[in-house]
Structure formats: structure tokens, C-alpha cells
N, C-alpha and C positions, 0 to 999 in steps of 0.2 A: 835632148839625153834625160834621164829619168832626175828630176830633182830632189835631193837628199838633203836639202839645206836642212839643221836641226838636228839631223840625225849623227849619231856616235859610234864609229865602228872601231874593233879591235881585231888586228892581224897578226898572224904568228908566220915567223920566217919572211917578214916583210925587207929584210934587208937586200934580197937580189930576186932574180925570176918572177916566178907566178905570184909571189907575193906581194912584191913591189909593184909589178903590173897592176895588180889589183888596187893598191893604196893609192897609186897617181889616178885612176879611174873615180874612184870612191870618193877624192878628195876633189878633182874636177868637177863632179856631182853636187860638189855642196858638203859631204860629210867632212866632221872631224875625226881624225883617223889618229890610233894609238898603235903605234908601231913596235914589234916584241920582237927579237931576235936573239939568237946565241952570242953573236958577235956585234957588241953596243956600238962599234965603227961604222957599221954597213948600215943598222937604220938610223943612224945619226945623219948617213947621208943620203939617205932615202927624205927623211924629214926635211933636210935644207933645200932637196930638191923641190919637195912640194910647197915649204916656204916662200920659197922664190916663185913659185907657180900664183901665188897668192891664197896657199889653202892652210889650213889648221892642224898640225901636228905635232904627237910627240914621240918619244925614244924610249925604249926601257930594253935593257938586257934581260932575255928570259929563256932559260932551259925549258924547254917542254917536259923533259922527265921528270921534273922537279914541281912536285904538288906544292910547294910552299912557294916558289916561284910564278907559276900560275895563278894561287890567289893573289898574289901582290901585283901581278899585271892586271888583273881585273879592278882590284883594289884603285890602283894607281888610275884606271881610264876611267875611273866614277869619278872619281875624286878630283881630277884634274880637267876633265871633259863634259862632266854634269851629268853623265847617265850612260847608258850602253844599248844599243839598238841593233847590232850588226856584229855578227861573230863569224871571222874566218880563220878555220883551222888549218893554215897550209902547211906549218914547218912540220916534217916527220923525216923519220930516217928508214932508209927501205932496206929488208935484208937479200942480197941479191945472189945468184947459182946456184947451181945443184944441190940438192938436199944433202948430200954427203960432205958438201963443202961448206954450208951455212952452219956455222957454230951457235951454242945456246946462246951465248952473249949476245950475237948480231940477231938473233930471231927474239931474242926477247927485249931487245935496244926499240924493234920494230915494232910489238906491241907496246910499249912504255910510252914512243915518242907518235902513234899513230892513233889507237882506237882508244888506248887509255886516256893520253893528254887530251884526245877531241871531247871524251867523256866527262871529264874533271873539267876542262874548261865549258861545256855545255850546263851542266850542273852548278858551276859559280854563275854564268851569265844569266840563267833563268832568272831570280828574281829581283834582278833588274831591270830585264826585259819586261816580267811584270809589272813592274811599278810603273813602265813607261807605254802600259796597253799592249805589249806585242812585242816579237822581233823577228829578226832572220840569221837563222844559223846555219854555213856552208863547212859542209864534212869534205876530204877529198879522196876519192876513191881512184882506180886504173882499171884501164882492158886488158891489163895482165891476169885481171882475176878472173876472167871468161875466158882466156886465149883455149883454143882445141886443142895447142900444143904447150902443155904446163914445165916442159923441160926448163930447168933453170928458173920458172918461175915461179914455183910454189909457194916457199916460203913470204916472196914478196906478194903474193896474190892472197895467201890467207890472210895476212895484214890487211891489205885494202878490203877485201870481202867482209871482215869483222866492222868496219868502218860504215859500209853499207847498212848493215843491220843494226847499227847503235842509231842511226839516221833515220832508219823506218821505226824503230821504239821511241824516239824523241817526238816523231811527227805525230805519232798517234796517241803518246801520252800527254803531250804541251800543246795540242791543235784547239782546247779548250780556253789557253791562255794568250791565244793569237799567234803563238812561237810557231814559225814555220822551218821546219829542217830539211835541208838539202844535200845532196850526192854530187860533186863535181866531178867528172872525170877528163882532164884536160890534155891534150898535147900543146906544147907550147915551146917558144925558143929559149928554154932555161939551160942554165950552164950543166945541169945534170943530163938531161936530153941531149945537149952539144957534145958532153962529153961519152955519153953511149953511142952516138952514129960514130964518133971519131974510134971508139975502140971497137967498133963492131960494123965495119963499111960494108961487109956484104948484107948482114941482117938487115941493115938501116935502109939499103937500095929496096930492098924487098917490102921493107915497111912503106917509105913512101908509096911504092906502088898499090898500096891498098889504102889509099888516102883518096876518096873521091874527087876533093877540092884541090887535091896534088900540093899542098903545101902545110907547113906546120903553121900553127894560132901565134898568132902575134900578143906578148905578153899584155900589153896595157889595154890594143883596141879590140882584141878580139877575145880574151879571156877577162880581162876587167871591167870592159864593158859589158859582157854577159852578164857580170855577179852584178853591176848595176843596174840593168832592166829586169832582173830577178827581183830585185830588194823594193821594185815599184809598184806601185796601185795595182798596176794593169794584169799583175800576174800575184796577187795574193791570195789565190785558191789554188794554186799549187804549193803543196808538201810530201814529203816522203819521198821525193823521185831521183833516180840515178839520172843526171843531165850530160851525156858525154859531149866534151867541146872537142870536137876531135877531127872534124871534117868529113864528117860521116864515116869513119872508119870501123866504130865497135860496133855491136847489137848486142845490147845491153835485154831485148826480149826475154 
């Protein structure tokens, strides 16, 4: 595995699912990790598990819709762990449903917790990454944004596609600082995806048939370790791209 010893990572939504899997993998590769989540108890459990595995982790409560919370999360990370090299913008609320059923409040919450929170954290992280000679930022999108049939996914897709645009802009504007910005579009064994499967069994069955590898990604092994690899020197010429960690399902061309 890529050696990330001496690196510091901040992961939002690290109390469960994809964020937790990424936190485990980054720690296993040697990074010190700052775990941010809306529910402190969840991120504290993740931190305890990482400590038990021999890693270094801190936990903090953070609502990504709060600009003050985001600023505090970055400040705490740098103060307690010595800097910031890797940012994982994982925590997001997503507006699901047909357009007539999506409320203004849900749509705005999607943008506040998605592209706006991602952009805020990117800007907060940048000076600290500059001070350390560069860094890697991961934003999260979804193949829902490129579905051929957008019925029920228009608002969700709009939020996720906006994040891809911010990634491209960050990569273009900050490449001179050796800051790479990537979008990840994962399918993983998260609580959210499992709940969707249970609520939509017929659609879920059809969904599985479109994954060439025939399975959903494992949180730490498939998603987390891919993030680790993308932080390594062997891939330091890659930036601005959308990377589908989905078993070959989506076509982002």
C-alpha cells in the first residue's frame, strides 16, 4: 500500500459508511486522520477503532452546512495534527424524488451540504496545503448525474454535477500550488445505499445487472484503498478527473 506516513487527512462524514472506510484506509497507510461528523458519538467510535488498530485519530462534531463548523474543523485539524495534506469532502445530504416532490428546503440542503460545503472546505484547506507544498482534495459525485432516465434523480443529479464543476475549477486554479482536486463517484456498501436497495428491490435488482464486476464496493478495501492510491506519488499527475469507483457501471465520457 502507498505510504502516507507524515500526512494529515480531514474526512467529513467519517462516522459511518464511505467516510469511515476511507478513514480506516488512510490511517492504515500511515496518515493521521481528523474525523468530522454531525454525530460526535459516531466519529468517536471510528477514532477509537483507528486507535485500537495503532493509528492516530481525532474526532470532532461538524455540521457541514455550518460555515463556522467547517472553519473550526480545519483549525482543529491543523492545530492538533500539525497541518493538512488530504481533504475528503464526503458528508452530504441529497435531495431524492421527482421534481414535484422535492421541496425547496431539501434542494437547498443538498447544495449547502454538497457543492457549497465542498467549496468552503477547499478554500479553507488551500493555504495549509500550500504551506506543505501541495495536497489532494477529494469531492464526491454520483452516476445519478448522468443517468439516461433522470426521473426521480434530477435534484440529486444537479447537486452532484455542480460538485464536478467545482472540482474542475479547483484543479485548474490551484494546480500551480501542487494541489490536486479529484471527484470520486463510488458505489459502496454504505447505509444509504443499503436502505435504497431495501426500499426499491426491483430497481436494485436491475441496478446490479448493470455492474460488470457484479458487486458493490467494499468500504475500506475498494473505496478507501483507492483513495490511498490516488494520494500517492505514482498518480500525482492526475487531477480534475471524475473517477468512478463503481465496478465499471457508469460512463462519464
